[in-house]
N, C-alpha and C positions, 0 to 999 in steps of 0.2 A: 504493500500500500504506500509506504513512504517513498519507495523508488519511483512508482508511477506518478505520485504527486510531484516529486522533484522534476521528473522528466517533463511533465506538462507545464510546470512553471518555467522551465528552460525553453520549451517550445514557444510559449507565449512571449517570452522575452526576445527570442531570436527572430520572431515573425510578427512585428508590430503592425504590419499592413494586412494581416490575414483576418478574415471574418466578414460579417455582414453588418454594416452600420445600421442602427435603428431596427435590429432584428425583430424585436417585439412588436413593432408597428406592423410589419408584414404578417406576423403570426396572428395578431388581433384582427387585422383586415380580413384575412382568410377565414377566421372563425365567424366573424360577423356575416360575411357573404354566405357561408354554408348554413348559418342559423336561419337567415331569411329564405334561402332556397328550401330549407326543410319545412318552413311554414306553408309553402305553396306546393310542395311535393310529398307532404306527409312523412317526412323523414327519409325519403329516397336518396337525397343528396348525401346525407351522412352514411347511409348504407353503401353507396357506391364508392365512398372515399375511405371507409374504415379499413383497418388492417385485417386481413384474412389470409393466412399462409396457403390454404388450399386454392383459393381463387388467384393468388399471386402466381402460384406454380402452374395455373391453367392459362396464364398470359396476361392477367390484369396487373401489370407491374407497377402502375401508378400508385397502387395502394401501399407500396413500400414507404413512400413519403407523404402521400396525401392525408394519412390519418392524423398528421400533425395539425391539420386545419379543422378537424371534426370537433365541434363544441362538446365539452364534457361537463361544464357547470350549467346544467339546465334543469335543476331541481325546482319543485314548486307544485302546489296543489291546483293552481289555476293558470290559465295562459298568461294573465297579467303577472302573477307571482313568478312564473318561470322566466318571463321576459326581464323583470326587475332583477332577479337573482343572476341571470346571465350577464346583464349589463354591469352590475356591481362587481362581480368576480372578474369579468374580463377587464374592466377598467383598473381593478386592483392589480391584476397580473401585469398589465401594461405599465403601471406605475413602478412596481418593484423590479420589473425587467429593465426598465430605463435606469432606475437607481443603481442596479448592479452593473450595468454597462458603463455608467458614469464613474463608478468606483473602481472597477476592474480595467476598463478599457474594452474596446470592441473585440479584440482578439480573445481575451480570456472568457468573456461572456459567451461569445459564439462557440468556443470550445466546450464550455460548461453545458450549454443547451444542446449542442450537437452531440456530445458524448452521451447525454441522457437519451436522445433520440436513437443513437446507434445501439445502446444497450437494450432499449425497448424493442428495436427491430430484431435483434438477436433472440431475445426472449419470445418475441412474437412468433418466430419460426419454430422455436422449441416447443412453445405451449399452444400454438395455434392462433392466438390473437393477442392484441395489446391496445393500449390507449395512452393518452398524454396526461391523464388525471394526476397520477402520483408524481410525475416529473414536474408538473406545474406546482404541486404542493411542496416538493422538495426545494423549488426555487425560493419559496418563502422561508425555508430553513436557512438558506444562504443569506437572505435579506436580514433575518433576525440575528444571525451571527455577526453581521457587520454593523447593524443598528439596533442593538438590544433595548436601548432606553428610549427609542423613538415612540411617540404616542400616536395612536390612530383611533378613529372613531368606528367602533364595531357597529355594523348596520347603520352607520351615519349618526349614531346617537351616543353609544356608550364609549367613553374614553378608556383605552387600555394600552399598556405598553406592549411593544412588539414581542418582547421575550415571553410574556404570559400567553400570547396567542400562539407562539411557537410551541410552548408546552402543551397547549390544547391540540395543536397539529400533531405533535408526537403521540399524544394519547389516542388520537383517531387512527394514526398509523398502526399503533400496537393493537388496538381493537380489531381493525380490519385484518391484520395478519393472523391473530389468534382465532378469530371467528372463521376465517377462511380455512385455516388448518383443521379446525374441528368439523367444518362442513365439507372438508375434502375438495374445496374449490381451489385447486393448486395455482391457477393463473392469478387470481386475486390475492393469493398469499405471496407469490413471488414478485409481482410488480412493485409493491411497496419496498421490498428489500433491494430491488434493482435501483429504485430512485434514491434510497439511502446510500447505496454504494457509490453512486455518482457524487452525492454530497460529501461523503467521507474522503473520496479521492482528492477533492479540491480543498478540503479544510482539515486534512489529517495533521499537518504540522501545527496549525492553530489550536486544534483540540488537544494534542499532546502537550503543548505548552501550558494550556490551562490546567490539565491534569497534573503536570509536574509542579506547577506553582501551588496548586491546592494541597498536594501531598507535602510539599516543603513547608507551607504555612502551618499545616496540622502538626508536622513533626516539630516545628519551632515552638508552637504553643505547648506541646506535650513535654518539651525538654525541661527538666527540673532546674536547669541553670538559667532559663529565661526569666527575666524579672518583669513583672507587671508594674509599670511605673506608678499608676494610680493606686494600686493596692499597697505598694511599698510606701508611698507617701502617707497613706491612711494609717498604716502600722506605726510609722515613725511618729506621727502626730499623736496617736493614742499612747505611745510609750513615753514621750517627752512632755506631752501636754501642749505642745506648740509645733508649728511646722517651720516657721521662719524666725530668725533671731538676728538682730543687728550686731555686727562684730565690734562696733564702737560703744554704743550706749546700752546694749543688752536688751532693748525692748523687743517683745515678741508679738506675733499676730494674736496671741491669746490676751496680751495686755491691752492691745489696741486693735480690734478687728478691722477698723477703717484704715489703718496704716498700710501703705503699699511698700513692698520690699523688692529690691533688685540685687542681682549678682554682678559684681564688678569683673569686667573682662580683662582689665589691666593688672589685677592682682594675681600673684603667682599662687593659685589655689582656688578653692571653691568658697569664697567669702561673700556673705550676705550683708546688705546694709539697708537701713530704713531710708525714707525719702529725704530725711534731714542730713544724712551723712553719705549718701551715694555719690555726691559731687564734692564732699568736704571730708576727705579722709586721706591718710597716708597709705599709698599703695604698698602692699606686701610684696617684697622682692623674693 
């Protein structure tokens, strides 16, 4: 995984002019066109463009790539609900796709999306069929990794940070995988894993860095030699009855809670002074 990730990074660096600028614009336009064709053909357009390995082997070779333009976000109980859901999800994918292209550059985003399509094509021939549903959802994982603190309006109303939506996305992935395994629907079980594989290939180094930092932070906190500064301050204050004491007049924060204390940077040592003597004392050599 690490070697593949590094090779792709190198490829993107060495080929800055590779890729399709504004790729998501063409993907979205294709989806919208097929969606409206479906309205007048009762879904025939999607059927003619969807991936089917038996039909591809019979000569309908356009299906190898045309499935990319088949709308997958068309849920809803009514025609109006389906139209609104399709519009919202399509605009959202267009937004995050453009954000990824701006962050990564055209080459890296094209490779990311193209590799997802390629993996889906391979699995389509193995399993008999495929779609772009999980690849589009994995694109949101990439967006959430780059912009975890960004806030979006869920359904245009509820403000949520992207990282929490990503966890919801992950829960949906897990549910689909386990439900498909128990139902022995192997295609729907494998496709989410393929989409996650594409994500891990591109974010392997970043994820491993986070894991290493988390483990190092946990080990540091568990180390008995690590001093908790606030806790140590509280213990010193409880033992001595004060926290700060002027090295000149001896006044403490217990004697005068309103007094401010400073430590002199010019003294040779760790000497504390009240505000009356911080600028009026002999520096310790």
